N, C-alpha and C positions, 0 to 999 in steps of 0.2 A: 439625418436618417429619415427617409420618406416613410409614409404611413404603411405602404405595402410591405416594405422590408421589416418594419416593426411587427406587423401581424405575423409574418413568416417566422420571425425569431421567437415570438410568444408561442406559436404552435409547435415549433421545433423543441423549445424548452419543455413544453407539456409532454411531447412525445418521449422525451428522456425518461420521465417518470412512468409513462406507460411501459416502456421497455424495461425499466427497473422492476416493475411489479408483475406484469403478465407472466414472464418465464417462471417466477417464483410460484405463482398460483398453479401453473401447469405442472411443475415438478414437485409440488408440495408434498405428496405422499412419499416420494423418494428422499426428499430433503429431510423430512421428519424421521424417516427410517435411519438415514445415514448420520443424523445428529443424535440418535438415541444413545450411542456408545462411542467413546473416543477411538476405539479400534477401527471404526468405520470411516474415520476422517479422510483417508485417501480417496474413498468413493465420493464423499461430499465435495472434496476439493476438485475432482473431475467435473462434477456438475457446476461448481462455482466458476470454473474456467469457461464452460459453455455459456453460462449466464453473462459473464463479463464480455465475451466476444459478441454475443447477441446485441448487447448495448453498444459496444464500440462500432461495430459495422452497421448496426441499425441507425446510428446517429450520423453515419457518413465519415467515420474516422477509420484510418488505415494504419494499424501498428507496423512500424518498421524497427527492427532491433538489430543492433550491431554488438557483437560480443568480443571483448578483448580476452576474456577467459570464461569458460563454461563451468557451471556447477556440476559436480559429479553426482550421478544417480545414487540414492541411498545414503548420502552424506548430509549432515545438518549444517546450516549456515545462518548468519544474521544478515538479512536483506535490508538495506536502507536506501532511501531516495529522497530527492527534493519533493516538496508537497505544495501544489498550487491549485488543485482542482479536485472535484468529486470523482473525476475520471481516473485519478491516480490509482485508486483501488482496483478498478477494472483493468487498467493497463498492466499493473503488477501481476494480477492473476493471469492475464493473457500471455505474458512473455516468460514467466518463470515456471519451469516444469517441476521442480522439486516441491512437494507439498509443504506448505507453510501456514502458520496461523498469524493473524495480525495481533499486535498489542495496540489497543486503541482506547479512545475516550469512552467512559461509561455513558456519557450523554447520548451517544448514537443509538442506544437501546430504545430511545423514545420514538424513533422513526417507525411508522406502522409497517408491519410484516417483515421488512428488512431487519428491523431491530430484534425481532424474535429469534431469527437464526444467527444474527450477529452475537447475541448474548450466549447462545448455545455453542458457538464455535470459536470465538475470539477470547483473548486474554484481556479482560477489562481493567482499566486503571482509573482511579479517582486521584488526580494529582494533588488534591487538597488533603488527602488522607494518607498518613504515613503507613498505617496498617495495610491499606490497599496496595501501596507500592511494594511492601514486603511480600505480599501474597503473589504478586506478579512473578517474582523470582522462583517461588515454589512451583507455580503452574508452568513456567517456562522449563524448569528442570524436568518435570513430568513429561511434557511434550517432546523435549529433546531426547529423552530416554526411549520414546516411541519412534524415533527416527524422523520427527517432524522439524522443519526449520521455523525460524521466527522472522517476522517482518515488522519493522518500526519506521515511521516517518520521524526522524530525530528533531525536526523543527517543532514538533509537538502540536502542530495545527497549521492551518493556512494563514499567513499574515494578513491582517486587515488592510494594510497598505499594499496594493498590488504592484507598486513600483519597486518593492523589495525583491531583489533577484533571488536571494537565499538568506533566510533568517538564521540566527544563531542556533546551534545544536544543543540539545539537552543531553545529559549523561547516560540516560537509561539504556540505550541500545549498546553502548560501549561497555558499560558496567556488566551487563548481562553476558555479552560476548566474551569478556575476559573471565568472568566467573565460570563460564561453561567451556572456555577454551575452544570456541568455534570461530571460523574465519568470518570476516565482515565482507559482504559483497555490496559495493556501492553501485547504484543505478542512477542514471541521469535521464530525466524526462524533459525534453526540450520544448515541446509544443503544447502541452496540456493547458497551460494558462491561456494561450492564444485561442485554442480550440473551444474551451469550455470553462471559463473562469466563474467566480462567484458573482460577478456583475451580470445581472439578469439579461439585460439588453445587449449582449455581446456574444461572440463566438462565430465559428465557421467550420465548414466541412474541410477535410483534408488529412494529410498524413500526421501520424503521431510518432515521432522519432524517439527512440530510447537507446541507451548504450549501457551495457554491463562492463564496468571498469575492472581493472586488475584487483584481485582480492587483497585484503589486509589480514595477515596472520596475527593471531592473539597468543600464539604459543610462547610460553615462558613470560608473558606479560602479567603484571600485577595491577591492583587497583590504583596505585600511584601513577600508573602510566596512562590512565583512561583519558585524561584531558589532552595529552599530546596526541593520542590516537584519534580522539574526536576531532581535533583541529586538522590533522592530516587528511582525514576522510572528507571533512567539509571543504578543505582547500582543493582537493581533487575534483569534487563535484562543481565547486564554484568556477574553477578554471574552464571546465567543459562548458558550462553555461555561458560564461563570458565569451568564449571563442565561437559560440554559435548564436549569440544574441543579435 
């Protein structure tokens, strides 16, 4: 990699954080208002979609989504996807129309500015704390009763080894979906790792393909079925990634 390309990548990476921050500053009064009460969450979600698209298109990424099945308006779902990049959050917000809340790591609260609104709108989990995991179920129930969907990246984080195509799935998303009897919507993100991985001196402009797969029903399933369900969902996503790798 020549020095000129290295300089461009560094500037491009810095630009990402500019795009991450500036729209939040511009929309700050509205974001503050719409996170004051949970009933305003759909309005916040609309602004979050604008924020996500500013980042994606501002970075030179072009989302392309194919749908084998479309979520119904006004219905709650569990959205799950493979997790390889910081841009997974933005792509999820960009392509999913049903308002949803992320279930995510408590550590992200530490990110300046972003963390402030992350804490006010997402369901936070400390995986080392059993009490925290139990509170997630209570918060999820409250959100679902409001007609809001849930989104979880079931790998639990981005694998340190970028050669891993799809890490093992944790139970949380499937336990929640069965508990609340909501369909699971698997999504596949094909290009996010190539476009913007956690390796700093890497990345490229271009399309970001995604596919919404056929849903998995949880009707009449019990907790004893969650492992089979988890592996079935993972297998569907894995086969999609393999076929387009």
